[in-house]
C-alpha positions, -999 to +999 in steps of 0.1 A: +591+342+223+575+319+196+538+325+189+512+306+210+501+273+196+464+264+196+459+228+207+427+207+210+433+190+243+411+163+258+432+150+286+438+119+265+471+101+257+479+117+223+469+153+229+486+153+263+518+140+248+517+168+222+510+193+250+542+181+269+562+183+236+552+219+231+558+229+267+590+211+275+608+204+241+597+234+221+593+259+250+561+270+234+532+289+248+501+267+245+464+277+243+444+246+249+408+242+236+382+217+248+348+212+233+323+200+259+297+175+247+271+153+264+295+123+266+299+100+296+337+107+294+334+145+298+339+146+335+369+123+335+385+142+307+381+175+325+394+159+357+425+146+338+433+180+324+429+196+358+452+171+374+479+174+347+478+212+349+481+210+387+511+186+384+528+210+359+522+240+382+537+223+412+566+205+396+575+228+367+567+263+379+590+278+353+566+264+326+535+275+344+530+307+324+534+288+291+502+268+296+473+292+291+439+287+308+419+262+288+391+275+267+360+253+273+332+257+248+299+239+249+292+222+216+258+239+215+276+273+213+294+265+180+276+282+151+265+262+121+285+264+089+266+249+059+297+246+037+315+226+064+285+204+071+282+196+034+319+187+032+315+163+061+284+147+046+300+142+013+331+127+028+311+105+052+295+088+022+328+075+011+348+071+043+341+064+080+347+098+096+339+110+130+314+139+134+339+156+158+359+169+128+330+188+114+324+203+149+361+212+153+362+228+119+332+249+126+348+260+159+380+271+142+360+292+117+340+308+145+371+316+165+392+325+135+419+299+143+440+290+112+463+264+126+448+243+154+468+212+163+450+179+162+468+150+179+458+124+153+484+096+147+468+080+117+443+092+090+437+083+054+452+107+029+419+111+010+404+124+043+433+146+052+432+163+018+396+174+022+389+211+027+373+200+059+407+199+075+421+232+062+422+248+097+442+219+113+478+208+117+487+172+125+521+171+143+518+135+155+510+118+122+529+085+117+539+085+154+526+055+173+514+054+208+543+031+216+566+057+203+550+082+226+553+058+255+590+053+250+597+090+246+576+099+277+596+074+297+629+089+284+618+125+292+603+117+326+568+125+316+551+092+327+536+106+359+516+130+337+509+105+309+494+081+335+469+108+345+454+109+310+419+097+303+409+077+272+377+056+279+346+069+262+322+053+288+341+048+321+325+026+347+330+040+382+360+060+369+376+029+353+381+021+316+352-001+303+371-022+279+342-020+254+344+014+237+366+021+207+394+040+226+397+011+251+402-015+223+425+009+205+446+011+237+449-027+238+457-030+201+484-003+202+503-017+232+488+003+260+465-024+273+483-022+307+463+009+314+431-011+316+420-032+346+423-070+339+386-075+334+383-047+309+414-059+291+399-093+286+367-079+273+386-057+249+407-085+235+376-107+230+359-081+208+390-070+189+383-092+158+349-077+155+363-042+157+389-049+130+362-064+107+338-036+112+364-009+105+375-027+073+340-034+060+319-004+073+313+011+038+305-022+022+273-025+043+238-013+032+223+017+049+196-004+064+221-028+080+242+001+093+212+017+110+202-017+126+238-021+139+239+014+153+205+008+171+218-025+184+250-010+198+236+023+210+251+032+244+277+004+242+302+015+215 
């Protein structure tokens, strides 16, 4: 049997699609990893993963043994790695890069994981070439969310894909329409997953999102701090 694949799984659209690819197309054993942070979405993500696992166990019992118990690690339990932190700080001065990559990189070093799969569909080459990403593989690069949607429909995976969670700040269990993942869903053709009100909110703010992403590094540090303070708890 092929060796087990380490996969960062969040219960989201991209990482769940990759999970299903590994299980059903490649017949791979999968070890999922989840980093628990103090985010409003944590509960819905864990619920999504539990529901998807339950569905697989009930409907695909022959694949049950391939999906290993998820390893959940509190972010506070990940040891510091000065070299990794410095790499992230250096890169963040030039590019807009999420803090999560530094955390995941430190986790891989701590767990001695050499090839953890990250389900990223797009990333700048300058970022990808950084030593910060040495422990990762990117199997979904250049694959769009619409590509995943079409393939999931062809393969009969939609029941599971519709269980996925993506909103960073769900309201009463529903997508908010304000956070980055919600607007990304709208922009990439998955807006049907949001309630009508959230979809409208997301579409209204799309121009601002696009401008901010394209002009982030052109702003002064003082202005960036003011915007972060203004949008704290909303974006």
